[in-house]
MARDREN-93735 format. One record per residue: residue number from 1; residue in one letter; x, y, z of N, C-alpha, C in turn. Coordinates in Angstrom, 3 decimals, decimal comma, padded with zeros to 6 digits. Each point is the difference from the previous one (the first is absolute). Layout:
BEGIN
{nr NUM	rest A	nX X	nY Y	nZ Z	caX X	caY Y	caZ Z	cX X	cY Y	cZ Z}
...
# end
This chain:
BEGIN
{nr 1	rest M	nX -142,068	nY -075,111	nZ -225,219	caX 000,799	caY -000,829	caZ 000,885	cX -000,433	cY 000,265	cZ 001,442}
{nr 2	rest V	nX -000,375	nY -001,045	nZ 000,682	caX -000,358	caY 000,077	caZ 001,413	cX 000,852	cY -001,020	cZ 000,746}
{nr 3	rest L	nX 000,633	nY 000,439	nZ 001,075	caX 000,765	caY -000,899	caZ 000,857	cX -000,728	cY -000,123	cZ 001,327}
{nr 4	rest E	nX 000,091	nY -001,181	nZ 000,587	caX -000,654	caY -000,210	caZ 001,285	cX 000,975	cY -000,579	cZ 001,013}
{nr 5	rest T	nX -000,266	nY 000,305	nZ 001,257	caX 000,674	caY -000,617	caZ 001,134	cX -001,119	cY -000,544	cZ 000,892}
{nr 6	rest N	nX 000,347	nY -000,466	nZ 001,166	caX -001,036	caY -000,488	caZ 000,909	cX -001,024	cY 001,075	cZ 000,344}
{nr 7	rest R	nX 000,481	nY 001,245	nZ 000,170	caX -000,895	caY 001,068	caZ 000,464	cX -000,176	cY 001,160	cZ -000,960}
{nr 8	rest L	nX 000,787	nY 000,034	nZ -001,081	caX 000,034	caY 001,180	caZ -000,864	cX -000,301	cY -000,330	cZ -001,459}
{nr 9	rest I	nX -000,492	nY 001,014	nZ -000,693	caX -000,116	caY -000,030	caZ -001,457	cX 000,794	cY 001,190	cZ -000,523}
{nr 10	rest L	nX 000,952	nY -000,272	nZ -000,883	caX 000,768	caY 001,048	caZ -000,670	cX -000,567	cY 000,106	cZ -001,397}
{nr 11	rest R	nX -000,511	nY 001,160	nZ -000,359	caX -000,766	caY 000,155	caZ -001,234	cX 000,230	cY 001,363	cZ -000,638}
{nr 12	rest Q	nX -000,614	nY 000,160	nZ -001,170	caX 000,030	caY 001,291	caZ -000,694	cX -000,774	cY 001,035	cZ 000,827}
{nr 13	rest W	nX 000,407	nY 001,242	nZ -000,139	caX -000,647	caY 001,109	caZ 000,703	cX -001,390	cY 000,252	cZ -000,567}
{nr 14	rest R	nX -000,902	nY 000,456	nZ 000,879	caX -001,359	caY 000,409	caZ -000,378	cX -000,197	cY 001,446	cZ 000,435}
{nr 15	rest K	nX -000,854	nY 000,718	nZ -000,683	caX -000,251	caY 001,413	caZ 000,340	cX -000,441	cY 000,160	cZ 001,455}
{nr 16	rest E	nX -000,739	nY -000,974	nZ 000,527	caX -000,459	caY 000,121	caZ 001,387	cX 001,143	cY -000,121	cZ 001,014}
{nr 17	rest D	nX 001,168	nY -000,462	nZ -000,447	caX 001,173	caY -000,068	caZ 000,876	cX 000,612	cY 001,389	cZ 000,238}
{nr 18	rest Y	nX -000,217	nY 000,899	nZ -000,936	caX 000,737	caY 001,256	caZ -000,010	cX -000,224	cY 000,863	cZ 001,239}
{nr 19	rest S	nX -001,235	nY 000,105	nZ 000,474	caX -000,258	caY 000,861	caZ 001,163	cX 000,674	cY -000,565	cZ 001,256}
{nr 20	rest V	nX 000,006	nY -001,315	nZ 000,152	caX 000,679	caY -000,611	caZ 001,141	cX 001,515	cY 000,190	cZ -000,145}
{nr 21	rest Y	nX 000,496	nY -000,136	nZ -001,232	caX 001,434	caY 000,203	caZ -000,227	cX 000,398	cY 001,441	cZ 000,325}
{nr 22	rest A	nX -000,868	nY 000,958	nZ -000,333	caX 000,282	caY 001,402	caZ 000,327	cX 000,064	cY 000,188	cZ 001,517}
{nr 23	rest K	nX -000,865	nY -000,691	nZ 000,726	caX 000,041	caY 000,053	caZ 001,470	cX 001,330	cY -000,578	cZ 000,494}
{nr 24	rest L	nX 000,414	nY -001,119	nZ -000,572	caX 001,253	caY -000,659	caZ 000,374	cX 001,194	cY 000,920	cZ -000,243}
{nr 25	rest T	nX 000,082	nY 000,584	nZ -001,192	caX 001,173	caY 000,812	caZ -000,354	cX -000,006	cY 001,398	cZ 000,624}
{nr 26	rest S	nX -001,117	nY 000,380	nZ 000,617	caX -000,025	caY 001,290	caZ 000,716	cX 000,237	cY -000,192	cZ 001,497}
{nr 27	rest D	nX 000,097	nY -001,240	nZ 000,443	caX 000,207	caY -000,314	caZ 001,416	cX 001,473	cY 000,214	cZ 000,353}
{nr 28	rest P	nX 000,310	nY 000,954	nZ 000,880	caX 001,399	caY 000,262	caZ 000,362	cX 000,715	cY -001,228	cZ 000,580}
{nr 29	rest E	nX -000,737	nY -000,870	nZ 000,700	caX 000,610	caY -001,199	caZ 000,572	cX 000,444	cY -000,960	cZ -001,118}
{nr 30	rest V	nX -000,852	nY -000,218	nZ -000,982	caX 000,337	caY -000,879	caZ -001,117	cX 001,154	cY 000,588	cZ -000,814}
{nr 31	rest M	nX -000,010	nY 001,302	nZ -000,173	caX 000,952	caY 000,663	caZ -000,892	cX 001,236	cY 000,536	cZ 000,716}
{nr 32	rest R	nX 000,214	nY -000,403	nZ 001,255	caX 001,122	caY 000,571	caZ 000,758	cX 001,358	cY -000,341	cZ -000,596}
{nr 33	rest Y	nX 000,123	nY -001,071	nZ -000,779	caX 001,282	caY -000,365	caZ -000,615	cX 000,073	cY 000,410	cZ -001,471}
{nr 34	rest F	nX -000,903	nY 000,896	nZ -000,388	caX -000,008	caY 000,582	caZ -001,343	cX 000,155	cY 001,509	cZ 000,149}
{nr 35	rest P	nX 000,410	nY 000,696	nZ -001,053	caX 000,253	caY 001,437	caZ 000,136	cX -001,176	cY 000,799	cZ 000,554}
{nr 36	rest S	nX -001,237	nY -000,355	nZ -000,404	caX -001,166	caY 000,720	caZ 000,514	cX -001,268	cY -000,781	cZ -000,346}
{nr 37	rest P	nX -001,074	nY 000,260	nZ 000,757	caX -001,284	caY -000,579	caZ -000,382	cX -000,420	cY 000,535	cZ -001,367}
{nr 38	rest L	nX -000,916	nY -000,702	nZ -000,647	caX -000,472	caY 000,409	caZ -001,318	cX -001,370	cY 000,664	cZ 000,097}
{nr 39	rest S	nX -000,242	nY 000,938	nZ -000,912	caX -001,336	caY 000,580	caZ -000,130	cX -000,903	cY -001,038	cZ -000,671}
{nr 40	rest E	nX -001,288	nY 000,248	nZ 000,014	caX -000,924	caY -000,916	caZ -000,679	cX 000,333	cY -000,100	cZ -001,483}
{nr 41	rest E	nX 000,292	nY 001,125	nZ -000,614	caX 000,340	caY 000,010	caZ -001,428	cX 001,269	cY -000,819	cZ -000,274}
{nr 42	rest Q	nX 001,027	nY 000,188	nZ 000,818	caX 001,241	caY -000,778	caZ -000,169	cX -000,249	cY -001,491	cZ 000,203}
{nr 43	rest S	nX -000,810	nY -000,324	nZ 000,988	caX -000,321	caY -001,387	caZ 000,297	cX -000,741	cY -000,656	cZ -001,169}
{nr 44	rest F	nX -001,003	nY 000,693	nZ -000,536	caX -000,762	caY -000,545	caZ -001,127	cX 000,903	cY -000,191	cZ -001,215}
{nr 45	rest K	nX 000,897	nY 000,958	nZ -000,234	caX 000,932	caY -000,111	caZ -001,118	cX 000,918	cY -001,209	cZ 000,191}
{nr 46	rest Q	nX 000,491	nY -000,198	nZ 001,227	caX 000,862	caY -001,142	caZ 000,273	cX -000,760	cY -001,313	cZ -000,205}
{nr 47	rest A	nX -001,234	nY -000,071	nZ 000,471	caX -000,811	caY -001,204	caZ -000,195	cX -000,241	cY -000,262	cZ -001,486}
{nr 48	rest D	nX -000,256	nY 001,064	nZ -000,761	caX -000,158	caY -000,154	caZ -001,460	cX 001,256	cY -000,597	cZ -000,624}
{nr 49	rest T	nX 001,171	nY 000,485	nZ 000,431	caX 001,273	caY -000,499	caZ -000,522	cX 000,189	cY -001,475	cZ 000,344}
{nr 50	rest L	nX -000,285	nY -000,369	nZ 001,236	caX 000,145	caY -001,394	caZ 000,421	cX -000,955	cY -000,897	cZ -000,784}
{nr 51	rest K	nX -001,220	nY 000,457	nZ -000,182	caX -001,006	caY -000,756	caZ -000,765	cX 000,445	cY -000,168	cZ -001,447}
{nr 52	rest S	nX 000,538	nY 001,063	nZ -000,590	caX 000,461	caY -000,029	caZ -001,391	cX 001,162	cY -000,970	cZ -000,190}
{nr 53	rest K	nX 000,932	nY -000,008	nZ 000,941	caX 001,147	caY -000,920	caZ -000,097	cX -000,461	cY -001,451	cZ 000,031}
{nr 54	rest I	nX -000,971	nY -000,308	nZ 000,856	caX -000,532	caY -001,368	caZ 000,051	cX -000,706	cY -000,337	cZ -001,307}
{nr 55	rest A	nX -000,754	nY 000,950	nZ -000,538	caX -000,713	caY -000,234	caZ -001,259	cX 000,975	cY -000,291	cZ -001,140}
{nr 56	rest K	nX 001,153	nY 000,672	nZ 000,003	caX 000,988	caY -000,189	caZ -001,072	cX 000,816	cY -001,273	cZ 000,161}
{nr 57	rest K	nX 000,433	nY -000,302	nZ 001,241	caX 000,922	caY -001,116	caZ 000,223	cX -000,667	cY -001,254	cZ 000,565}
{nr 58	rest G	nX -001,161	nY 000,169	nZ 000,615	caX -000,659	caY -001,120	caZ 000,645	cX 000,377	cY -000,156	cZ 001,461}
{nr 59	rest W	nX 000,898	nY 000,853	nZ 000,494	caX 000,446	caY -000,054	caZ 001,393	cX 000,475	cY 001,377	cZ 000,425}
{nr 60	rest G	nX 000,144	nY 000,174	nZ 001,309	caX 000,449	caY 001,288	caZ 000,527	cX -000,302	cY 000,080	cZ 001,482}
{nr 61	rest F	nX -000,234	nY 001,208	nZ 000,479	caX -000,437	caY 000,194	caZ 001,379	cX -001,513	cY -000,193	cZ -000,001}
{nr 62	rest W	nX -000,427	nY -001,238	nZ 000,315	caX -001,410	caY -000,359	caZ -000,039	cX -000,767	cY 000,603	cZ 001,173}
{nr 63	rest A	nX -001,270	nY 000,302	nZ -000,240	caX -000,909	caY 000,354	caZ 001,084	cX -000,188	cY -001,248	cZ 000,858}
{nr 64	rest V	nX -000,076	nY 000,192	nZ 001,307	caX -000,157	caY -001,122	caZ 000,923	cX -001,353	cY 000,108	cZ 000,687}
{nr 65	rest E	nX -000,730	nY -001,116	nZ -000,015	caX -001,234	caY -000,051	caZ 000,770	cX 000,022	cY -001,221	cZ 000,904}
{nr 66	rest L	nX -000,681	nY 000,129	nZ 001,114	caX -000,135	caY -001,110	caZ 000,926	cX -001,040	cY -000,962	cZ -000,565}
{nr 67	rest K	nX 000,331	nY -001,284	nZ -000,051	caX -000,938	caY -000,992	caZ -000,524	cX -001,312	cY -000,003	cZ 000,774}
{nr 68	rest E	nX 000,117	nY 000,034	nZ 001,310	caX -001,178	caY -000,155	caZ 000,844	cX -001,003	cY 001,140	cZ -000,156}
{nr 69	rest S	nX 000,493	nY 001,240	nZ -000,020	caX -000,898	caY 001,164	caZ -000,010	cX -000,081	cY 000,715	cZ -001,347}
{nr 70	rest K	nX 000,902	nY -000,331	nZ -000,923	caX 000,111	caY 000,676	caZ -001,310	cX 000,455	cY 001,458	cZ 000,138}
{nr 71	rest E	nX 000,534	nY 000,353	nZ 001,166	caX 000,459	caY 001,362	caZ 000,262	cX 001,344	cY 000,254	cZ -000,679}
{nr 72	rest F	nX 000,098	nY 001,114	nZ -000,720	caX 001,262	caY 000,459	caZ -000,583	cX 000,851	cY 000,571	cZ 001,129}
{nr 73	rest I	nX 001,293	nY -000,442	nZ 000,081	caX 000,842	caY 000,460	caZ 001,116	cX 001,330	cY 000,617	cZ -000,449}
{nr 74	rest G	nX 000,254	nY 000,089	nZ -001,311	caX 001,250	caY 000,585	caZ -000,472	cX 000,540	cY -000,724	cZ -001,201}
{nr 75	rest F	nX 001,333	nY -000,006	nZ -000,148	caX 000,597	caY -000,746	caZ -001,103	cX 001,171	cY -000,837	cZ 000,469}
{nr 76	rest I	nX 000,239	nY -001,069	nZ -000,751	caX 001,167	caY -000,861	caZ 000,157	cX 000,335	cY -000,498	cZ -001,396}
{nr 77	rest G	nX 001,274	nY -000,072	nZ -000,325	caX 000,340	caY -000,552	caZ -001,297	cX 001,404	cY 000,300	cZ -000,444}
{nr 78	rest L	nX 000,120	nY 000,060	nZ -001,313	caX 001,296	caY 000,097	caZ -000,660	cX 000,067	cY 001,247	cZ -000,861}
{nr 79	rest N	nX 001,209	nY 000,507	nZ -000,152	caX 000,220	caY 001,195	caZ -000,818	cX 001,357	cY -000,115	cZ -000,675}
{nr 80	rest T	nX 000,090	nY 000,512	nZ -001,199	caX 001,301	caY 000,051	caZ -000,668	cX 000,700	cY 001,300	cZ 000,371}
{nr 81	rest V	nX 001,280	nY -000,107	nZ 000,273	caX 000,828	caY 001,169	caZ 000,299	cX 000,981	cY 000,130	cZ -001,158}
{nr 82	rest D	nX -000,078	nY 001,110	nZ -000,708	caX 000,800	caY 000,213	caZ -001,205	cX 001,480	cY 000,177	cZ 000,295}
{nr 83	rest A	nX 000,814	nY -000,305	nZ -000,996	caX 001,461	caY 000,090	caZ 000,123	cX 000,458	cY 001,408	cZ 000,360}
{nr 84	rest D	nX -000,715	nY 001,013	nZ -000,461	caX 000,407	caY 001,387	caZ 000,251	cX -000,599	cY 000,567	cZ 001,299}
{nr 85	rest S	nX -000,527	nY -000,860	nZ 000,863	caX -000,662	caY 000,446	caZ 001,230	cX 000,973	cY 000,500	cZ 001,064}
{nr 86	rest G	nX 001,262	nY -000,446	nZ -000,074	caX 000,955	caY 000,334	caZ 001,038	cX -000,035	cY -000,963	cZ 001,176}
{nr 87	rest I	nX -000,837	nY -001,028	nZ -000,084	caX -000,088	caY -001,018	caZ 001,048	cX 001,022	cY -001,093	cZ -000,329}
{nr 88	rest P	nX 000,818	nY -000,428	nZ 000,959	caX 000,979	caY -001,061	caZ -000,273	cX -000,676	cY -001,268	cZ -000,538}
{nr 89	rest H	nX 000,663	nY -000,648	nZ -000,933	caX -000,423	caY -001,254	caZ -000,631	cX -001,133	cY 000,167	cZ -001,003}
{nr 90	rest A	nX -000,442	nY 001,217	nZ -000,257	caX -001,031	caY 000,217	caZ -001,018	cX 000,634	cY -000,163	cZ -001,379}
{nr 91	rest P	nX -000,750	nY -000,525	nZ -000,976	caX -001,426	caY -000,297	caZ 000,073	cX -000,283	cY -001,223	cZ 000,864}
{nr 92	rest M	nX -001,167	nY 000,041	nZ 000,624	caX -000,383	caY -001,066	caZ 000,912	cX -001,511	cY -000,061	cZ 000,131}
{nr 93	rest I	nX -000,446	nY -001,070	nZ 000,633	caX -001,392	caY -000,099	caZ 000,441	cX 000,024	cY 000,134	cZ 001,512}
{nr 94	rest E	nX -000,827	nY 000,902	nZ 000,502	caX -000,112	caY 000,176	caZ 001,448	cX -001,353	cY -000,514	cZ 000,467}
{nr 95	rest V	nX -000,054	nY -000,429	nZ 001,234	caX -001,259	caY -000,335	caZ 000,652	cX -000,277	cY 001,108	cZ 001,005}
{nr 96	rest G	nX -001,269	nY 000,408	nZ 000,082	caX -000,348	caY 001,086	caZ 000,906	cX -001,438	cY -000,096	cZ 000,475}
{nr 97	rest W	nX -000,356	nY 000,846	nZ 000,953	caX -001,322	caY -000,027	caZ 000,621	cX -000,280	cY 001,333	cZ 000,648}
{nr 98	rest R	nX -001,278	nY 000,277	nZ 000,173	caX -000,466	caY 001,165	caZ 000,766	cX -001,426	cY -000,319	cZ 000,439}
{nr 99	rest L	nX -000,213	nY -000,088	nZ 001,296	caX -001,293	caY -000,409	caZ 000,532	cX -000,554	cY 001,025	cZ 000,980}
{nr 100	rest L	nX -001,323	nY 000,019	nZ 000,132	caX -000,639	caY 000,830	caZ 001,014	cX 000,566	cY -000,354	cZ 001,375}
{nr 101	rest A	nX 000,244	nY 000,991	nZ 000,814	caX 000,597	caY -000,223	caZ 001,321	cX -000,851	cY -000,931	cZ 000,866}
{nr 102	rest T	nX -001,309	nY 000,008	nZ -000,192	caX -000,882	caY -000,874	caZ 000,786	cX 000,249	cY -001,485	cZ -000,291}
{nr 103	rest H	nX 000,755	nY -000,286	nZ -001,057	caX 000,277	caY -001,392	caZ -000,371	cX 001,466	cY -000,383	cZ 000,188}
{nr 104	rest W	nX 000,759	nY 000,845	nZ 000,678	caX 001,385	caY -000,329	caZ 000,312	cX 000,045	cY -001,040	cZ 001,117}
{nr 105	rest G	nX 001,093	nY -000,748	nZ 000,051	caX 000,220	caY -000,936	caZ 001,087	cX -000,803	cY -001,290	cZ -000,094}
{nr 106	rest K	nX -000,630	nY -000,234	nZ -001,129	caX -000,815	caY -001,202	caZ -000,195	cX 000,642	cY -000,991	cZ -000,969}
{nr 107	rest G	nX 001,185	nY 000,347	nZ -000,501	caX 000,703	caY -000,897	caZ -000,907	cX -000,429	cY 000,102	cZ -001,452}
{nr 108	rest Y	nX -000,868	nY 000,949	nZ -000,324	caX -000,480	caY 000,119	caZ -001,385	cX 001,108	cY 000,381	cZ -000,976}
{nr 109	rest A	nX 000,857	nY 000,945	nZ 000,398	caX 001,074	caY 000,439	caZ -000,908	cX 000,931	cY -001,168	cZ -000,313}
{nr 110	rest T	nX 000,372	nY -000,760	nZ 001,011	caX 000,883	caY -001,151	caZ -000,215	cX -000,683	cY -001,058	cZ -000,860}
{nr 111	rest E	nX -001,245	nY -000,300	nZ 000,311	caX -000,753	caY -001,011	caZ -000,757	cX -000,101	cY 000,387	cZ -001,477}
{nr 112	rest G	nX -000,325	nY 001,242	nZ -000,255	caX -000,109	caY 000,471	caZ -001,380	cX 001,338	cY 000,095	cZ -000,702}
{nr 113	rest A	nX 001,026	nY 000,451	nZ 000,732	caX 001,340	caY 000,110	caZ -000,596	cX 000,521	cY -001,379	cZ -000,400}
{nr 114	rest K	nX -000,212	nY -000,992	nZ 000,840	caX 000,435	caY -001,363	caZ -000,337	cX -000,688	cY -000,487	cZ -001,271}
{nr 115	rest R	nX -001,287	nY 000,316	nZ -000,129	caX -000,737	caY -000,439	caZ -001,202	cX 000,507	cY 000,738	cZ -001,236}
{nr 116	rest A	nX 000,293	nY 001,286	nZ 000,131	caX 000,536	caY 000,769	caZ -001,123	cX 001,375	cY -000,526	cZ -000,408}
{nr 117	rest I	nX 000,830	nY -000,323	nZ 000,972	caX 001,328	caY -000,563	caZ -000,295	cX -000,147	cY -001,344	cZ -000,714}
{nr 118	rest Q	nX -000,917	nY -000,827	nZ 000,472	caX -000,259	caY -001,283	caZ -000,665	cX -000,388	cY 000,222	cZ -001,463}
{nr 119	rest Y	nX -000,887	nY 000,960	nZ -000,234	caX -000,417	caY 000,325	caZ -001,368	cX 001,210	cY 000,429	cZ -000,839}
{nr 120	rest A	nX 000,845	nY 000,826	nZ 000,566	caX 001,172	caY 000,495	caZ -000,739	cX 000,915	cY -001,145	cZ -000,417}
{nr 121	rest F	nX 000,245	nY -000,936	nZ 000,891	caX 000,893	caY -001,113	caZ -000,324	cX -000,670	cY -001,034	cZ -000,910}
{nr 122	rest E	nX -001,251	nY -000,322	nZ 000,251	caX -000,669	caY -001,050	caZ -000,766	cX -000,529	cY 000,468	cZ -001,351}
{nr 123	rest E	nX -000,578	nY 001,189	nZ -000,045	caX -000,642	caY 000,465	caZ -001,235	cX 000,883	cY 000,932	cZ -000,827}
{nr 124	rest L	nX 000,732	nY 000,863	nZ 000,662	caX 000,853	caY 000,949	caZ -000,722	cX 001,407	cY -000,547	cZ -000,204}
{nr 125	rest E	nX 000,294	nY -001,120	nZ 000,639	caX 001,314	caY -000,630	caZ -000,073	cX 001,122	cY 000,954	cZ 000,404}
{nr 126	rest A	nX -000,288	nY 000,821	nZ 001,002	caX 001,001	caY 000,925	caZ 000,536	cX 001,114	cY -000,796	cZ 000,672}
{nr 127	rest T	nX 001,189	nY 000,549	nZ -000,011	caX 001,126	caY -000,651	caZ 000,675	cX 000,205	cY 000,537	cZ 001,407}
{nr 128	rest E	nX -000,467	nY 001,233	nZ 000,244	caX 000,091	caY 000,597	caZ 001,326	cX -001,029	cY 001,110	cZ 000,138}
{nr 129	rest I	nX -000,403	nY 000,243	nZ 001,222	caX -000,972	caY 001,040	caZ 000,326	cX 000,603	cY 000,863	cZ 001,098}
{nr 130	rest Y	nX -000,210	nY 001,295	nZ -000,103	caX 000,542	caY 000,957	caZ 000,964	cX -001,130	cY 000,737	cZ 000,714}
{nr 131	rest S	nX 000,361	nY 000,618	nZ 001,110	caX -000,867	caY 000,934	caZ 000,689	cX 000,903	cY 000,997	cZ 000,705}
{nr 132	rest F	nX -000,452	nY 001,223	nZ 000,119	caX 000,810	caY 001,026	caZ 000,658	cX -000,901	cY 000,952	cZ 000,759}
{nr 133	rest T	nX 000,573	nY 000,574	nZ 001,038	caX -000,740	caY 000,955	caZ 000,825	cX 000,990	cY 000,853	cZ 000,774}
{nr 134	rest A	nX -000,521	nY 001,061	nZ 000,589	caX 000,824	caY 000,854	caZ 000,861	cX 000,525	cY -000,815	cZ 001,178}
{nr 135	rest L	nX 001,238	nY 000,272	nZ 000,401	caX 000,600	caY -000,718	caZ 001,131	cX -000,860	cY 000,077	cZ 001,260}
{nr 136	rest V	nX -000,713	nY 001,095	nZ 000,177	caX -000,820	caY 000,168	caZ 001,195	cX -001,310	cY -000,800	cZ -000,057}
{nr 137	rest N	nX -000,323	nY -000,565	nZ -001,147	caX -001,261	caY -000,741	caZ -000,162	cX 000,178	cY -001,462	cZ 000,425}
{nr 138	rest K	nX 000,072	nY -000,204	nZ 001,297	caX 000,191	caY -001,353	caZ 000,550	cX -001,186	cY -000,926	cZ -000,272}
{nr 139	rest P	nX -001,254	nY 000,492	nZ 000,026	caX -001,115	caY -000,913	caZ -000,294	cX 000,093	cY -000,634	cZ -001,391}
{nr 140	rest S	nX 000,334	nY 000,779	nZ -001,020	caX 000,122	caY -000,579	caZ -001,345	cX 001,191	cY -000,949	cZ -000,088}
{nr 141	rest Q	nX 001,070	nY 000,317	nZ 000,709	caX 001,148	caY -000,909	caZ -000,003	cX -000,380	cY -001,346	cZ 000,628}
{nr 142	rest R	nX -000,863	nY 000,012	nZ 001,023	caX -000,461	caY -001,259	caZ 000,582	cX -000,814	cY -000,809	cZ -001,006}
{nr 143	rest V	nX -000,817	nY 000,671	nZ -000,793	caX -000,773	caY -000,699	caZ -001,045	cX 000,959	cY -000,619	cZ -001,012}
{nr 144	rest M	nX 001,023	nY 000,725	nZ -000,384	caX 000,987	caY -000,521	caZ -000,950	cX 000,645	cY -001,275	cZ 000,547}
{nr 145	rest I	nX 000,406	nY 000,041	nZ 001,256	caX 000,645	caY -001,164	caZ 000,620	cX -000,979	cY -001,175	cZ 000,081}
{nr 146	rest K	nX -001,221	nY 000,267	nZ 000,441	caX -001,006	caY -001,065	caZ 000,108	cX -000,383	cY -000,571	cZ -001,363}
{nr 147	rest S	nX 000,230	nY 000,778	nZ -001,051	caX -000,278	caY -000,460	caZ -001,360	cX 001,159	cY -000,798	cZ -000,582}
{nr 148	rest G	nX 001,070	nY -000,176	nZ 000,781	caX 001,142	caY -000,797	caZ -000,434	cX 001,138	cY 000,800	cZ -000,597}
{nr 149	rest M	nX -000,116	nY 001,320	nZ 000,028	caX 001,030	caY 000,854	caZ -000,584	cX 001,118	cY 000,271	cZ 001,004}
{nr 150	rest Q	nX 001,157	nY 000,372	nZ -000,525	caX 001,140	caY 000,338	caZ 000,851	cX 000,545	cY 001,371	cZ -000,377}
{nr 151	rest N	nX 000,411	nY 000,745	nZ 001,027	caX 000,664	caY 001,271	caZ -000,227	cX 001,354	cY -000,305	cZ -000,626}
{nr 152	rest I	nX 000,272	nY 000,576	nZ -001,173	caX 001,256	caY -000,312	caZ -000,693	cX 001,112	cY 000,990	cZ 000,342}
{nr 153	rest G	nX -000,258	nY 000,886	nZ 000,962	caX 001,052	caY 000,879	caZ 000,496	cX 000,442	cY 001,077	cZ -000,972}
{nr 154	rest E	nX -000,882	nY 000,397	nZ -000,890	caX 000,337	caY 001,049	caZ -000,970	cX -000,910	cY 001,206	cZ 000,204}
{nr 155	rest D	nX 000,130	nY 000,647	nZ 001,163	caX -000,803	caY 001,184	caZ 000,273	cX 000,334	cY 001,086	cZ -001,024}
{nr 156	rest F	nX -001,010	nY 000,814	nZ -000,295	caX 000,180	caY 001,039	caZ -001,014	cX -000,898	cY 001,183	cZ 000,310}
{nr 157	rest D	nX 000,354	nY 001,148	nZ -000,584	caX -000,847	caY 001,188	caZ 000,102	cX -000,993	cY -000,040	cZ -001,153}
{nr 158	rest H	nX -001,298	nY 000,042	nZ 000,336	caX -001,030	caY -000,036	caZ -001,048	cX 000,148	cY 001,246	cZ -000,862}
{nr 159	rest P	nX 000,109	nY -000,183	nZ -001,328	caX 000,266	caY 001,135	caZ -000,881	cX -001,115	cY 001,034	cZ -000,063}
{nr 160	rest K	nX -001,217	nY -000,335	nZ 000,425	caX -001,100	caY 000,955	caZ -000,057	cX -000,158	cY 000,783	cZ 001,305}
{nr 161	rest L	nX 000,864	nY -000,273	nZ 000,963	caX -000,094	caY 000,682	caZ 001,287	cX 001,228	cY 000,870	cZ 000,237}
{nr 162	rest T	nX -000,170	nY 001,035	nZ 000,795	caX 001,080	caY 000,933	caZ 000,289	cX 001,039	cY -000,677	cZ 000,897}
{nr 163	rest P	nX 001,274	nY 000,034	nZ -000,412	caX 001,035	caY -000,572	caZ 000,863	cX -000,068	cY 000,615	cZ 001,396}
{nr 164	rest G	nX 000,148	nY -000,834	nZ 001,011	caX -000,085	caY 000,468	caZ 001,369	cX -001,390	cY -000,093	cZ 000,596}
{nr 165	rest D	nX -001,020	nY -000,094	nZ -000,834	caX -001,361	caY -000,199	caZ 000,492	cX -000,038	cY -001,327	cZ 000,761}
{nr 166	rest E	nX -000,752	nY -000,071	nZ 001,097	caX -000,021	caY -001,229	caZ 000,797	cX -000,516	cY -001,205	cZ -000,778}
{nr 167	rest L	nX -000,731	nY 000,216	nZ -001,085	caX -000,525	caY -001,096	caZ -000,813	cX 000,902	cY -000,350	cZ -001,183}
{nr 168	rest A	nX 001,032	nY 000,787	nZ -000,246	caX 000,818	caY -000,185	caZ -001,205	cX 000,782	cY -001,309	cZ -000,014}
{nr 169	rest R	nX 000,573	nY -000,362	nZ 001,130	caX 000,844	caY -001,202	caZ 000,042	cX -000,887	cY -001,250	cZ 000,004}
{nr 170	rest H	nX 000,230	nY -000,858	nZ -000,985	caX -000,810	caY -001,202	caZ -000,192	cX 000,837	cY -001,266	cZ 000,127}
{nr 171	rest C	nX -000,669	nY -001,084	nZ 000,376	caX 000,617	caY -001,322	caZ -000,002	cX -000,614	cY -000,811	cZ -001,145}
{nr 172	rest L	nX 000,721	nY -001,014	nZ -000,426	caX -000,405	caY -000,800	caZ -001,152	cX -000,039	cY -001,468	cZ 000,404}
{nr 173	rest Y	nX -001,149	nY -000,620	nZ -000,214	caX -000,196	caY -001,417	caZ 000,297	cX -000,187	cY -000,757	cZ -001,312}
{nr 174	rest R	nX 000,331	nY -001,301	nZ 000,049	caX -000,101	caY -000,812	caZ -001,220	cX -000,299	cY -001,452	cZ 000,383}
{nr 175	rest I	nX -000,667	nY -000,683	nZ -000,915	caX -000,128	caY -001,449	caZ 000,044	cX 000,203	cY -000,492	cZ -001,429}
{nr 176	rest N	nX 000,828	nY -001,033	nZ -000,164	caX 000,179	caY -000,558	caZ -001,339	cX -000,791	cY -001,300	cZ -000,107}
{nr 177	rest R	nX -000,080	nY -000,515	nZ -001,200	caX -000,809	caY -001,191	caZ -000,258	cX 000,430	cY -001,179	cZ 000,879}
{nr 178	rest E	nX 001,300	nY -000,236	nZ 000,106	caX 000,507	caY -001,125	caZ 000,788	cX -000,413	cY 000,126	cZ 001,466}
{nr 179	rest E	nX 000,125	nY 001,211	nZ 000,562	caX -000,401	caY 000,228	caZ 001,387	cX -001,501	cY -000,239	cZ 000,172}
{nr 180	rest W	nX -000,773	nY 000,462	nZ -000,979	caX -001,448	caY -000,150	caZ 000,054	cX -000,397	cY -001,476	cZ -000,068}
{nr 181	rest V	nX 000,626	nY -000,758	nZ -000,895	caX -000,284	caY -001,435	caZ -000,103	cX 000,312	cY -000,687	cZ 001,319}
{nr 182	rest H	nX 001,154	nY 000,333	nZ 000,582	caX 000,402	caY -000,593	caZ 001,276	cX -000,978	cY 000,364	cZ 001,109}
{nr 183	rest R	nX -000,418	nY 001,265	nZ 000,043	caX -000,930	caY 000,467	caZ 001,029	cX -001,352	cY -000,687	cZ -000,140}
{nr 184	rest T	nX -000,517	nY -000,096	nZ -001,226	caX -001,324	caY -000,607	caZ -000,187	cX 000,034	cY -001,501	cZ 000,278}
{nr 185	rest A	nX 001,118	nY -000,648	nZ -000,275	caX 000,112	caY -001,430	caZ 000,294	cX 000,009	cY -000,249	cZ 001,499}
{nr 186	rest A	nX 000,529	nY 000,970	nZ 000,760	caX 000,091	caY -000,158	caZ 001,447	cX -001,335	cY 000,296	cZ 000,706}
{nr 187	rest E	nX -000,900	nY 000,706	nZ -000,678	caX -001,280	caY 000,385	caZ 000,635	cX -001,023	cY -001,111	cZ -000,038}
# end
């Protein structure tokens, strides 16, 4: 499964993506809203997991490359959140992204997230899509809003983080099928 936008290709992971992904996940700026940067070994393991999920389901957090240069820049896509995750409204499908800092501010995350949401509604027949992040992560919240999502006002403490940690408190965004249809008709 390959998805395209005007500027991006969302595709299955390739081994040559792994070293760039390790650079991305070891960058303190990219990982500032996560508990810690990842080692190369952790990064490769995570990429293997993402690749495996796509191989099994046909979708997931796809590798993203720029159409023009064929450069791998991170991931954008969809993930299932299990009922026992401790995240409100789970089980659910979430949309998410992680890009090299050199590619921030160019609209790639929003462009890819919109395409992933379209795939979820059209191909997976999802009724709603969620996204969540630490309250302090304003850049990701802007991507959520630009992707047509709304904060549903159900902040929560992420169950995998220590209560009181500055990253623990999360906000939850959502878009349902009706909102998405209305938004796409208006564009």
